[in-house]
C-alpha positions as CSV (number, residue, x, y, z in Angstrom):
1,X,-0.1,0.3,0.1
2,X,1.6,3.4,-1.0
3,X,1.5,6.0,1.4
4,X,-0.3,9.0,0.2
5,X,0.7,12.8,1.4
6,X,-1.7,14.7,2.8
7,X,-3.8,16.6,0.3
8,X,-3.7,20.3,0.1
9,X,-7.2,21.7,0.8
10,X,-9.1,21.8,-2.6
11,X,-10.8,25.2,-1.6
12,X,-7.0,26.8,-1.6
13,X,-6.5,25.4,-5.3
14,X,-9.3,27.7,-6.9
15,X,-7.3,31.0,-6.2
16,X,-3.7,30.0,-6.6
17,X,-4.9,28.9,-10.4
18,X,-6.6,31.5,-11.1
19,X,-4.3,33.8,-10.1
20,X,-1.8,32.0,-12.3
21,X,-4.1,32.9,-15.3
22,X,-4.0,29.2,-16.0
23,X,-6.6,26.6,-16.5
24,X,-6.5,23.4,-13.8
25,X,-6.5,21.0,-16.6
26,X,-5.6,20.8,-20.4
27,X,-9.1,20.8,-22.6
28,X,-10.8,17.3,-22.8
29,X,-11.4,15.7,-26.5
30,X,-13.1,12.2,-27.2
31,X,-10.2,10.8,-28.5
32,X,-7.8,12.4,-25.4
33,X,-10.1,10.4,-22.9
34,X,-11.0,7.3,-24.5
35,X,-7.3,6.8,-25.9
36,X,-5.3,7.7,-23.1
37,X,-7.2,8.8,-20.2
38,X,-9.4,6.0,-19.2
39,X,-6.7,3.1,-20.7
40,X,-4.4,4.8,-17.9
41,X,-7.3,4.8,-15.0
42,X,-8.0,0.8,-16.0
43,X,-3.9,0.1,-16.0
44,X,-3.7,2.0,-12.2
45,X,-6.7,1.1,-10.9
46,X,-5.5,-0.9,-8.2
47,X,-2.1,0.8,-7.6
48,X,-2.8,2.1,-4.6
49,X,-4.1,6.0,-3.2
50,X,-2.0,7.9,-5.4
51,X,-4.7,7.3,-8.6
52,X,-7.7,7.6,-6.1
53,X,-6.3,11.2,-5.1
54,X,-5.7,12.7,-8.1
55,X,-8.8,11.5,-9.7
56,X,-10.9,12.2,-6.6
57,X,-8.9,15.7,-7.0
58,X,-10.0,15.9,-10.1
59,X,-13.8,15.1,-9.8
60,X,-14.3,17.7,-6.8
61,X,-12.6,20.3,-9.0
62,X,-14.6,20.1,-11.4
63,X,-17.4,20.7,-9.3
64,X,-16.2,23.8,-7.5
65,X,-13.7,25.6,-9.1
66,X,-15.4,28.8,-11.7
67,X,-12.7,27.6,-14.6
68,X,-13.8,24.3,-14.4
69,X,-13.1,21.7,-17.4
70,X,-16.4,20.1,-17.4
71,X,-17.9,23.6,-17.5
72,X,-16.1,23.9,-20.8
73,X,-17.2,20.4,-22.0
74,X,-19.1,20.3,-25.0
75,X,-22.7,19.3,-24.4
76,X,-21.9,15.6,-25.7
77,X,-19.2,15.1,-23.3
78,X,-21.4,16.1,-20.0
79,X,-22.3,12.3,-19.4
80,X,-18.7,11.0,-20.2
81,X,-17.8,13.3,-17.3
82,X,-20.4,11.8,-15.1
83,X,-19.7,8.3,-15.8
84,X,-15.7,9.3,-14.9
85,X,-16.9,9.9,-11.9
86,X,-18.6,7.0,-11.7
87,X,-15.0,5.4,-12.0
88,X,-13.6,7.7,-9.4
89,X,-16.0,6.4,-6.8
90,X,-15.1,3.0,-8.3
91,X,-11.5,2.8,-7.5
92,X,-11.9,4.6,-3.8
93,X,-14.6,1.6,-3.1
94,X,-11.2,-0.9,-4.0
95,X,-9.2,0.9,-2.2
96,X,-11.3,0.8,0.8
97,X,-11.9,-2.7,0.4
98,X,-8.5,-3.5,0.2
99,X,-7.6,-1.8,3.1
100,X,-10.3,-3.1,5.2
101,X,-9.0,-6.6,4.3
102,X,-5.7,-5.9,4.9
103,X,-6.7,-4.8,8.8
104,X,-8.9,-7.9,8.5
105,X,-5.9,-9.8,8.3
106,X,-3.9,-8.7,10.9
107,X,-3.4,-10.2,14.2
108,X,-1.7,-7.4,15.9
109,X,-4.7,-4.9,15.3
110,X,-5.5,-2.6,18.8
111,X,-8.1,0.3,17.9
112,X,-8.8,1.8,21.1
113,X,-5.8,0.6,23.1
114,X,-2.8,1.5,20.6
115,X,0.4,2.1,22.1
116,X,1.3,5.7,21.7
117,X,4.2,5.1,19.1
118,X,1.7,3.8,16.8
119,X,-0.7,6.8,16.9
120,X,1.4,9.2,15.2
121,X,-0.2,7.6,11.8
122,X,-3.2,9.0,11.6
123,X,-6.2,7.6,9.1
124,X,-8.9,9.8,8.4
125,X,-12.5,7.9,7.6
126,X,-14.1,8.1,4.3
127,X,-17.0,9.9,6.1
128,X,-14.8,12.7,7.6
129,X,-12.0,14.1,5.3
130,X,-10.6,17.3,5.9
131,X,-10.5,18.5,1.8
132,X,-14.5,17.5,1.9
133,X,-14.9,19.7,5.2
134,X,-13.1,23.0,3.4
135,X,-15.7,22.6,0.8
136,X,-18.2,22.1,3.2
137,X,-17.4,25.2,4.3
138,X,-17.0,27.2,1.6
139,X,-20.5,26.1,-0.5
140,X,-23.0,24.5,1.9
141,X,-22.3,26.0,5.5
142,X,-24.8,28.9,6.3
143,X,-23.0,31.3,8.0
144,X,-25.5,34.2,7.4
145,X,-28.0,32.4,8.9
146,X,-25.9,31.6,11.7
147,X,-25.0,35.0,12.2
148,X,-28.5,36.5,11.9
149,X,-29.7,33.7,14.9
150,X,-26.7,34.7,17.1
151,X,-27.0,38.4,16.6
152,X,-30.9,38.1,17.7
153,X,-31.2,41.6,15.9
154,X,-28.4,43.5,16.9
155,X,-27.0,44.0,13.4
156,X,-27.0,47.6,12.6
157,X,-29.6,47.9,11.0
158,X,-32.2,49.8,14.0
159,X,-31.0,52.4,15.7
160,X,-31.8,50.6,19.3
161,X,-29.6,47.6,18.4
162,X,-26.3,46.8,20.3
163,X,-23.5,46.4,17.8
164,X,-21.0,45.0,19.8
165,X,-23.8,42.6,21.1
166,X,-22.2,39.7,18.3
167,X,-18.5,40.6,18.5
168,X,-19.0,39.5,22.2
169,X,-20.3,36.1,21.5
170,X,-17.6,33.3,22.2
171,X,-16.5,31.0,19.6
172,X,-14.4,28.0,20.2
173,X,-12.5,25.7,17.7
174,X,-11.4,22.2,17.6
175,X,-9.2,21.8,15.2
176,X,-6.9,19.2,13.4
177,X,-5.2,16.9,16.3
178,X,-7.5,18.2,19.1
179,X,-5.9,21.7,18.8
180,X,-8.5,23.8,21.1
181,X,-8.9,27.5,20.1
182,X,-11.2,29.1,22.3
183,X,-12.4,32.5,22.8
184,X,-12.8,33.4,19.3
185,X,-14.8,36.7,18.4
186,X,-15.9,38.6,15.5
187,X,-17.5,42.0,14.8
188,X,-19.5,40.6,12.0
189,X,-20.3,37.8,9.3
190,X,-17.7,38.4,7.0
191,X,-14.8,38.1,9.8
192,X,-17.0,35.0,11.1
193,X,-16.8,33.4,7.7
194,X,-13.4,34.2,6.7
195,X,-11.9,32.5,9.8
196,X,-14.0,29.4,9.6
197,X,-12.8,29.2,6.3
198,X,-9.6,29.8,6.9
199,X,-9.3,27.5,9.9
200,X,-11.6,24.7,8.9
201,X,-12.5,23.7,12.3
202,X,-13.5,19.8,12.8
203,X,-16.0,21.2,15.4
204,X,-17.4,24.9,16.6
205,X,-18.5,25.4,19.7
206,X,-20.8,28.0,21.0
207,X,-20.1,30.0,24.4
208,X,-22.2,32.4,26.1
209,X,-22.2,36.7,25.1
210,X,-19.8,38.1,27.5
211,X,-19.4,41.3,29.1
212,X,-16.4,42.4,26.9
213,X,-14.8,41.1,23.8
214,X,-13.4,37.3,24.6
215,X,-10.6,38.0,22.6
216,X,-9.3,40.7,25.0
217,X,-10.2,39.3,28.2
218,X,-6.5,39.5,29.4
219,X,-6.7,43.3,29.1
220,X,-9.4,43.5,31.3
221,X,-8.4,41.1,33.9
222,X,-5.6,43.2,34.4
223,X,-8.3,45.9,35.5
224,X,-9.5,43.5,38.2
225,X,-13.1,43.7,39.5
226,X,-14.2,40.9,37.9
227,X,-15.0,42.7,34.5
228,X,-14.8,39.7,32.4
229,X,-18.1,37.5,32.8
230,X,-20.8,35.8,30.6
231,X,-24.3,38.3,30.7
232,X,-26.2,36.2,28.2
233,X,-26.7,32.6,27.0
234,X,-29.3,30.4,25.6
235,X,-30.9,28.3,27.8
236,X,-29.2,24.4,26.7
237,X,-30.2,20.8,27.5
238,X,-27.9,18.1,26.0
239,X,-29.6,14.5,25.7
240,X,-27.0,11.5,25.3
241,X,-28.0,7.9,24.4
242,X,-24.8,6.6,26.0
243,X,-26.8,7.4,29.5
244,X,-29.7,5.0,28.1
245,X,-27.3,2.0,27.9
246,X,-28.8,0.3,31.0
247,X,-32.3,0.0,29.2
248,X,-31.7,-0.5,26.1
249,X,-30.3,-3.8,24.1
250,X,-29.2,-3.1,20.6
251,X,-26.9,-1.1,21.0
252,X,-24.1,0.5,23.5
253,X,-21.9,3.5,23.9
254,X,-21.6,5.7,20.8
255,X,-24.2,2.8,18.3
256,X,-27.6,4.0,17.6
257,X,-30.2,2.4,15.5
258,X,-33.5,2.7,14.9
259,X,-34.8,0.5,17.9
260,X,-33.0,2.7,20.6
261,X,-33.4,6.7,18.7
262,X,-37.0,7.2,19.9
263,X,-35.7,7.6,23.1
264,X,-34.3,10.2,22.0
265,X,-38.1,11.2,20.4
266,X,-40.0,10.7,23.7
267,X,-37.3,13.3,25.6
268,X,-37.5,15.4,22.7
269,X,-41.6,15.4,23.6
270,X,-41.5,15.5,27.2
271,X,-38.8,18.4,27.5
272,X,-40.7,20.4,24.4
273,X,-44.1,20.1,25.8
274,X,-42.7,21.9,29.2
275,X,-41.1,24.6,27.9
276,X,-43.6,25.7,25.9
277,X,-46.7,25.4,28.1
278,X,-45.3,25.4,31.6
279,X,-42.3,28.0,30.7
280,X,-43.9,30.1,27.9
281,X,-40.9,29.7,26.0
282,X,-41.3,29.9,21.7
283,X,-38.3,29.9,20.5
284,X,-36.7,26.6,20.6
285,X,-34.5,24.8,18.4
286,X,-33.8,20.7,18.7
287,X,-30.3,19.8,16.9
288,X,-29.7,16.4,16.4
289,X,-25.8,16.0,17.8
290,X,-24.8,14.1,14.8
291,X,-23.9,10.8,16.1
292,X,-25.9,9.9,19.6
293,X,-27.8,12.7,21.0
294,X,-30.0,15.8,20.7
295,X,-29.3,19.3,21.7
296,X,-32.2,22.0,22.8
297,X,-31.6,25.7,22.5
298,X,-34.3,27.8,24.0
299,X,-33.4,31.5,22.9
300,X,-36.4,33.3,24.0
301,X,-34.9,36.8,25.3
302,X,-36.3,35.7,28.9
303,X,-34.2,32.2,28.7
304,X,-31.0,34.3,27.6
305,X,-30.7,36.2,30.8
306,X,-31.2,33.7,33.3
307,X,-28.9,33.7,35.8
308,X,-26.7,30.6,36.9
309,X,-29.1,29.9,39.9
310,X,-32.2,30.2,37.5
311,X,-31.3,27.8,35.4
312,X,-30.1,25.6,37.9
313,X,-34.0,25.9,38.6
314,X,-35.3,25.2,35.5
315,X,-32.7,22.2,35.1
316,X,-34.5,21.0,38.5
317,X,-37.8,21.1,37.3
318,X,-36.9,18.3,34.7
319,X,-34.8,16.3,37.1
320,X,-36.8,13.7,37.5
321,X,-34.2,10.4,36.7
322,X,-31.6,10.6,39.6
323,X,-30.4,7.0,39.2
324,X,-27.0,5.4,38.3
325,X,-25.3,1.9,37.9
326,X,-25.2,1.5,41.4
327,X,-28.3,1.9,42.9
328,X,-31.7,0.7,42.4
329,X,-34.3,3.6,42.7
330,X,-33.8,5.3,39.5
331,X,-36.3,7.9,40.0
332,X,-37.7,10.1,42.6
333,X,-41.2,11.6,42.8
334,X,-41.8,14.6,45.4
335,X,-44.7,14.4,47.5
336,X,-48.2,11.6,47.6
337,X,-49.0,12.8,44.0
338,X,-47.5,13.3,40.5
339,X,-46.7,16.8,39.8
340,X,-48.9,18.0,36.8
341,X,-46.4,18.0,34.5
342,X,-45.3,14.1,34.9
343,X,-48.9,13.5,34.8
344,X,-49.0,15.1,31.7
345,X,-45.9,13.2,30.4
346,X,-46.8,9.8,31.8
347,X,-50.5,10.1,30.2
348,X,-49.5,12.0,27.1
349,X,-45.8,10.4,25.8
350,X,-44.0,7.9,28.1
351,X,-46.8,5.2,28.8
352,X,-48.0,4.4,25.3
353,X,-44.1,4.8,24.4
354,X,-43.0,1.9,26.9
355,X,-45.8,-0.5,26.2
356,X,-45.8,0.2,22.3
357,X,-42.5,0.9,21.3
358,X,-39.7,0.2,24.2
359,X,-41.2,-3.2,25.4
360,X,-41.3,-5.0,22.4
361,X,-38.1,-3.4,20.2
362,X,-35.9,-3.9,23.4
363,X,-37.4,-7.5,24.8
364,X,-37.3,-6.0,28.1
365,X,-38.8,-9.5,29.8
366,X,-37.1,-11.8,27.5
367,X,-34.6,-13.2,29.5
368,X,-34.4,-13.2,33.2
369,X,-31.2,-11.2,33.0
370,X,-33.7,-8.1,31.8
371,X,-36.6,-8.3,33.4
372,X,-34.6,-9.2,36.9
373,X,-33.7,-5.3,36.4
374,X,-37.6,-4.6,36.4
375,X,-38.2,-6.6,39.7
376,X,-35.7,-5.0,41.6
377,X,-37.3,-2.0,41.5
378,X,-40.2,-3.2,43.3
379,X,-39.6,-3.4,47.2
380,X,-42.1,-5.7,48.2
381,X,-40.2,-9.2,48.1
382,X,-43.4,-11.2,48.3
383,X,-44.4,-10.0,44.5
384,X,-41.1,-10.4,43.6
385,X,-41.3,-14.2,44.3
386,X,-44.6,-14.4,43.3
387,X,-43.7,-13.5,39.3
388,X,-40.6,-15.0,39.4
389,X,-42.2,-18.3,39.7
390,X,-44.6,-17.7,37.2
391,X,-42.0,-16.8,34.2
392,X,-39.3,-19.4,35.4
393,X,-42.2,-22.0,34.8
394,X,-42.9,-19.8,31.9
395,X,-46.7,-19.9,31.8
396,X,-48.7,-18.5,28.7
397,X,-52.0,-18.1,27.8
398,X,-50.9,-18.5,24.1
399,X,-47.8,-19.5,22.3
400,X,-48.5,-16.9,19.7
401,X,-48.2,-13.8,22.5
402,X,-45.3,-11.9,22.7
403,X,-43.6,-12.6,26.0
404,X,-43.0,-9.3,26.6
405,X,-46.1,-7.9,26.7
406,X,-47.7,-10.6,28.3
407,X,-45.0,-10.7,31.2
408,X,-45.8,-6.8,31.7
409,X,-49.6,-7.3,31.9
410,X,-49.2,-10.0,34.5
411,X,-46.9,-7.5,36.5
412,X,-49.3,-4.7,36.0
413,X,-52.1,-6.8,37.6
414,X,-50.5,-7.9,40.1
415,X,-48.9,-4.5,41.4
416,X,-52.2,-2.6,41.1
417,X,-54.0,-5.4,42.7
418,X,-52.0,-4.5,45.8
419,X,-53.2,-2.8,48.8
420,X,-50.6,-0.8,49.4
421,X,-50.6,2.5,47.4
422,X,-46.4,2.4,47.0
423,X,-47.2,-0.8,44.9
424,X,-49.4,0.7,42.6
425,X,-46.9,3.4,41.8
426,X,-44.4,1.2,41.1
427,X,-45.2,0.8,37.8
428,X,-45.4,4.4,37.2
429,X,-41.6,4.3,38.5
430,X,-40.9,1.6,36.0
431,X,-42.1,3.1,33.0
432,X,-40.2,6.6,34.2
433,X,-37.2,4.9,34.8
434,X,-36.8,3.4,31.4
435,X,-38.4,6.2,29.5
436,X,-38.1,9.4,31.0
437,X,-35.4,12.0,29.8
438,X,-32.0,11.5,31.1
439,X,-30.3,15.3,30.8
440,X,-26.5,16.3,31.6
441,X,-27.4,18.8,34.0
442,X,-24.3,20.8,34.2
443,X,-24.8,21.9,30.7
444,X,-28.0,23.8,31.5
445,X,-27.1,25.2,34.8
446,X,-24.1,27.2,33.5
447,X,-23.8,30.0,31.7
448,X,-20.5,29.5,30.4
449,X,-20.5,25.6,29.1
450,X,-20.1,25.0,25.3
451,X,-22.1,23.4,23.1
452,X,-21.8,22.4,19.7
453,X,-23.1,25.0,16.4
454,X,-25.8,23.7,14.2
455,X,-24.9,22.5,11.0
456,X,-21.3,21.1,12.1
457,X,-20.3,17.8,10.8
458,X,-19.6,15.5,13.4
459,X,-15.8,14.2,12.8
460,X,-16.8,10.4,13.8
461,X,-19.8,10.0,11.5
462,X,-19.5,12.9,9.3
463,X,-23.4,13.3,9.6
464,X,-24.5,17.2,10.1
465,X,-25.8,18.6,13.3
466,X,-29.3,19.1,11.3
467,X,-32.1,20.7,12.9
468,X,-35.3,18.5,14.2
469,X,-38.8,19.3,14.0
470,X,-40.3,18.5,17.4
471,X,-43.7,18.4,15.5
472,X,-42.7,15.6,13.4
473,X,-39.8,14.0,15.5
474,X,-41.2,10.7,15.0
475,X,-40.4,11.1,11.5
476,X,-36.3,11.8,12.3
477,X,-34.0,9.1,10.9
478,X,-30.5,10.0,12.6
479,X,-29.2,7.3,9.5
480,X,-30.9,9.0,7.0
481,X,-28.8,12.7,7.6
482,X,-26.7,13.7,5.0
483,X,-23.5,13.1,5.4
484,X,-19.9,15.0,4.5
485,X,-19.3,12.7,2.0
486,X,-23.1,12.6,0.4
487,X,-23.7,16.3,0.3
488,X,-20.3,16.6,-1.9
489,X,-21.4,14.0,-4.1
490,X,-24.7,15.6,-4.6
491,X,-23.3,19.0,-5.0
492,X,-20.7,17.4,-8.0
493,X,-24.0,15.9,-9.3
494,X,-26.0,19.4,-9.4
495,X,-23.3,20.9,-10.9
496,X,-23.5,18.3,-13.7
497,X,-27.3,18.8,-13.9
498,X,-27.2,22.6,-14.1
499,X,-25.0,22.4,-16.8
500,X,-26.9,20.0,-19.2
501,X,-30.1,21.8,-18.6
502,X,-29.0,24.7,-18.1
503,X,-30.7,26.0,-14.6
504,X,-29.0,27.3,-11.7
505,X,-29.9,27.3,-8.0
506,X,-29.6,30.2,-6.1
507,X,-27.5,29.1,-3.0
508,X,-25.1,25.8,-3.8
509,X,-26.8,24.1,-0.6
510,X,-30.1,23.7,-2.5
511,X,-28.7,21.3,-5.0
512,X,-28.2,18.8,-1.9
513,X,-30.6,17.2,0.8
514,X,-29.3,20.0,3.3
515,X,-31.5,22.4,1.8
516,X,-34.6,20.9,3.4
517,X,-32.9,21.4,6.7
518,X,-31.3,24.7,6.2
519,X,-35.1,25.9,5.0
520,X,-36.7,24.4,8.1
521,X,-34.1,26.4,9.9
522,X,-34.9,29.5,8.4
523,X,-38.7,29.7,8.7
524,X,-39.7,27.5,11.8
525,X,-36.9,28.9,13.5
526,X,-34.9,31.8,12.6
527,X,-37.8,33.9,10.7
528,X,-40.5,33.8,13.7
529,X,-37.2,34.6,16.0
530,X,-36.2,37.8,14.3
531,X,-39.3,39.0,14.2
532,X,-39.7,38.4,18.0
533,X,-36.2,40.8,18.4
534,X,-37.8,43.7,16.1
535,X,-40.8,43.6,18.1
536,X,-39.1,43.9,21.3
537,X,-36.5,46.9,20.4
538,X,-40.0,49.3,20.3
539,X,-40.9,48.0,24.3
């Protein structure tokens, strides 16, 4: 296998070529393609990374450079150029298969626990490529929309706006090799966009709005009196699927599938309804984290100006699940009756979700090890023994009946027939223990906590952190979210199509599957938010 040198960022190639006044490749003709280029590719198809690197560079540049050779091709060669892209993808696939075969054949492979001397060679997965990321930031990332959101109407177009507002917001960049750049700030959208394109961050985190420009914090620190302090920040929530590992059996850790993802759907429904109905917030943005969870941004003015103590109080309002691996009791209810918020969550979301979705998909009663976890939540040993005896004998009313539903109905009947009121509540406690949202409390309590920005690309999966519609969150598929490589392919295909039929999209992202998410962000979140901000300037 040939060692391939790191590729020069694609987006940086265009200006240099233009400045030299040269075309990136000589003009192509039919004879050149069929009698020279195609035989060359065929003969070198399995010669390693060099061919793929050059071919991929050609394919990417053809779609992105202003003076692309593809754009100069006659109409009858458009299909040939598209075929060339298919050849490139085939070469990449063959190279990937070769790499996987080499890896599977090695006896000394170490993944997570590899020694330091073998960590020096850094490999980048197919779904995440820094060159692709450069194109993403240059062509697809919605810089203007992010600026409008985080400005909250303070864009200099209104006499009552605070023109220093956006410049006091902290941005944090994570670069290649885990290099962190904290306390970045920008005075306008052009500065922000140029910095993102130049630094090509693997991740962008957003912090609070400070009292002064974060880049000048050291100068103010010398003055004393704690001048540099956070003054405003969205109320945020972070829900991670790894916190549900004790109640899901299909996946664990960072892995998710369509069987366990509904846990996130239930969490969105419970939290979103409470934020709107109980707290009166209306400008709420839900975002897929790109891998295994969801983030919530509450952007109302009242929410942004909450103190740390007030944020902690809101977080405690939702803090019902208090379990850990070592504790048997997972939830804590205050008082003899459930709070109205919990009653609504139970009746509208959690009960149905547990019985119709989680119970059969995770087979919670299929094995003794699994149903023992549930029996541990019942404080009466006699009832536990009674149920164990029934289940060990494996008696069912019908051989066709789902064993999970059958045993759950048996458990409910025994508990709800008990004379003690505490035992009748066990059914509710079991459902809450398995389905209630498990929040990262520290993220919500403190203003200066960083959270990943929407529309970033997750470096582990290559998936974009797209917004989620809470009204249709049942339809959201985390495995169907566009990836970096897919978007670049769609972008190339869009360029081909526009060249062939003469059509042109007003913005690059409209040629890709990212478009539906940006349009939703604008219409359902950004526009109502900015309208509300303008109204507030007059009050």
